[in-house]
C-alpha positions, 0 to 999 in steps of 0.5 A: 502164711498159707496152710493147705492140708499138710503143706505150708506156704510162706510167700505163696498161696499154693505151696507145692511142698510140705514147706514152700518158701518163695520170695522176690527181690534179694531177700532170703531165709535167715536162721539165727540162734541165740548168741549168733549160733544157729543150726540147720539139720537135714536128716533123711529117714532110713537109708535114703539120701538127703540133698540141697539143690541150687539153681536159677532160671534157665541154668544148670542145677547143683546138688549137695547130698549124702548117700547110703555110705555116709559120704557128702557128694557135690554134683553139677548136673540135671539130676542127683545121679550125674556122674561129675562129682566131688566126694567127701567121705567120713574118713576125711578123704576127698575124691574128684570124679571118684565116689569110692575114695582110696587116697586122701585126695583122689582125682579119678585114678590118681591119688595124693597122700601125705604122711609124717613119721618121727624116729630117733633109732637106726631100726627100719621104719615104715614111712608110708603105706598104701593098699596094694590092691588099690594102687600099682605105681607110686612116686614119692618125694621125701624130706628128712629133717635131722633136728639134732644136727640141723641138716636136711635130706631130700630124695625122690623114689619111684615104685611099682609092685605086682602084689607080691614083690615091691620094687623101688629106685631112687632117682634124685637125692640131695642133702645139706650134711656130710652124708645121707640121713637114711637109706630106703627099701620097700616091701609088701606087708599083708594088704599094704605096700610099705615104703621103708627107711633106715636112718643112718644115725640115732639123731632125731629125724622127721620124715615127710612124704608126699606120695602120688599114686596110680590105681591098679 
């Protein structure tokens, strides 16, 4: 253990950082608390980001860092500003090649979302929404489970909007019962595009939607 002014070195007599830990062989650093619970907190002051860097001699660097918008970023590259990036935001959304994530999973300009809606009424219900300022075109795969009759309905819909009017077409449909479980429509409601379903009965219905969307 070496103390050099305000720098502490473990395994080195010339610490280059406030805490500099160096070792040889395969040994590393262990953090172990009582009852096998342990914590490591890396907090940065004010609005600066904190980061962890992984690298080995002669190879690229990999960074795990936070930013001023409270997002967790993974970056491969020489610096903490490399464009290639994976983002986890504090709303639980993940972006690949995208910092500001607009869908649950977004790969550059392509977003994927899933939703589940339950109803037992014949009134129209919104089964999926997305901000119309973010995405222009979408393809929906919809699975309907009628738990009352144990029948099922699956369909695919494509959609496009101009910010004012929503247009959809249903291009594939199959069902196990004697009739379809719902009909579909869409509209623009405030800042959102809405995919709407009208069940054909008051049976217990569950709508599961997978939406693939393209940014404006």
